[in-house]
C-alpha positions in Angstrom: -117.9 -44.5 -42.5 -117.4 -40.7 -42.4 -116.5 -40.9 -38.7 -113.9 -43.6 -39.3 -112.3 -41.5 -42.1 -112.3 -38.4 -39.9 -110.7 -40.3 -37.0 -108.0 -41.8 -39.3 -107.3 -38.3 -40.6 -106.9 -36.9 -37.0 -104.6 -39.8 -36.1 -102.4 -39.2 -39.2 -102.2 -35.5 -38.5 -101.3 -36.1 -34.8 -98.5 -38.5 -35.9 -97.1 -36.0 -38.3 -97.1 -33.3 -35.6 -95.3 -35.5 -33.1 -92.8 -36.5 -35.8 -92.2 -32.8 -36.5 -91.1 -32.2 -32.9 -88.9 -35.3 -32.8 -87.0 -34.9 -36.1 -84.9 -32.0 -37.5 -84.5 -31.4 -41.2 -81.3 -32.7 -42.6 -78.5 -30.2 -42.7 -79.4 -28.5 -39.4 -76.8 -27.4 -36.9 -76.5 -27.6 -33.1 -74.5 -25.2 -31.0 -73.7 -26.1 -27.4 -72.4 -23.1 -25.3 -71.1 -23.1 -21.8 -72.3 -20.1 -20.0 -70.0 -18.5 -17.4 -71.8 -16.9 -14.5 -75.3 -17.9 -15.5 -77.0 -19.9 -12.7 -80.5 -18.5 -12.5 -83.6 -18.6 -14.7 -83.4 -14.9 -15.2 -79.9 -15.2 -16.7 -81.1 -17.8 -19.2 -84.1 -15.5 -20.0 -81.7 -12.7 -20.9 -79.8 -15.1 -23.3 -83.1 -16.4 -24.8 -84.3 -12.9 -25.6 -81.1 -12.3 -27.6 -81.2 -15.7 -29.2 -84.6 -14.7 -30.7 -82.8 -12.2 -32.8 -80.3 -14.7 -34.3 -81.3 -15.8 -37.9 -82.1 -19.4 -38.1 -82.3 -20.2 -34.4 -85.3 -22.5 -34.0 -85.0 -24.4 -30.7 -83.1 -23.9 -27.4 -82.6 -26.0 -24.3 -81.4 -24.6 -21.1 -79.5 -26.6 -18.5 -79.2 -24.8 -15.2 -77.1 -27.5 -13.5 -74.5 -27.6 -16.2 -74.8 -23.9 -16.9 -75.1 -24.5 -20.7 -77.5 -23.8 -23.5 -78.1 -25.9 -26.6 -79.4 -24.2 -29.7 -80.7 -25.9 -32.9 -80.5 -23.9 -36.1 -82.5 -24.3 -39.3 -80.8 -26.1 -42.3 -78.6 -23.8 -44.3 -78.0 -21.4 -41.5 -74.3 -20.4 -41.0 -73.4 -20.6 -37.3 -70.1 -19.5 -35.8 -68.9 -19.8 -32.2 -68.4 -16.0 -32.3 -72.1 -15.3 -33.0 -73.1 -17.4 -30.0 -70.5 -15.7 -27.8 -71.6 -12.3 -29.0 -75.1 -13.2 -27.7 -73.6 -14.0 -24.3 -71.7 -10.7 -24.3 -74.8 -8.7 -25.2 -76.6 -10.4 -22.2 -73.8 -9.2 -19.9 -72.0 -12.5 -19.4 -68.5 -13.7 -20.1 -68.6 -16.1 -23.1 -67.6 -19.7 -22.6 -66.5 -22.3 -25.1 -69.0 -23.1 -27.9 -69.1 -26.4 -29.9 -70.9 -26.6 -33.2 -71.9 -29.9 -34.7 -74.3 -31.0 -37.5 -77.6 -32.5 -36.5 -78.3 -36.1 -37.3 -81.9 -37.2 -37.5 -83.9 -38.2 -35.5 -83.6 -35.4 -33.0 -85.8 -35.8 -30.0 -87.1 -32.5 -28.7 -90.0 -33.9 -26.7 -87.8 -34.0 -23.5 -88.4 -31.3 -20.9 -86.5 -28.1 -21.4 -86.7 -27.6 -25.1 -88.3 -24.3 -26.2 -89.2 -23.1 -29.6 -87.7 -19.7 -30.2 -90.0 -16.9 -31.4 -88.8 -14.2 -33.8 -90.6 -10.9 -33.3 -91.4 -8.9 -36.5 -91.7 -5.4 -35.1 -89.4 -2.7 -34.0 -91.6 -1.4 -31.2 -90.3 -2.6 -27.8 -93.9 -2.9 -26.4 -95.2 -4.8 -29.4 -92.1 -7.1 -29.4 -92.7 -7.8 -25.7 -96.3 -8.9 -26.5 -95.1 -11.1 -29.4 -92.5 -12.8 -27.2 -94.7 -13.4 -24.2 -98.2 -14.2 -25.6 
């Protein structure tokens, strides 16, 4: 009996975890930015490092073929095309057009390419590197 209850508990927790990666909370925002001159994984890495510093940025998807990045923001976060274009400028690239749209659940982030963004909490460059890479 205990084993059965334990297995049911694991199944429910697993289902909740999968649902958490597939659905965004209501009120979230998605920004899709065309990246001019970014055709390599290194270029996308430079942009991701700067996206980690944006408040509310939670998920990002990089598309090398289309040279674009899709960023999902937490509910209640104010996102402007200028803030995304500023990230592109800081990475050393010419900003492209940015479209901002509200997220409508369910959002499927189980497809390849989605990356959960990390937000380092330290000012030390070495410690921040470890937080971002491990």
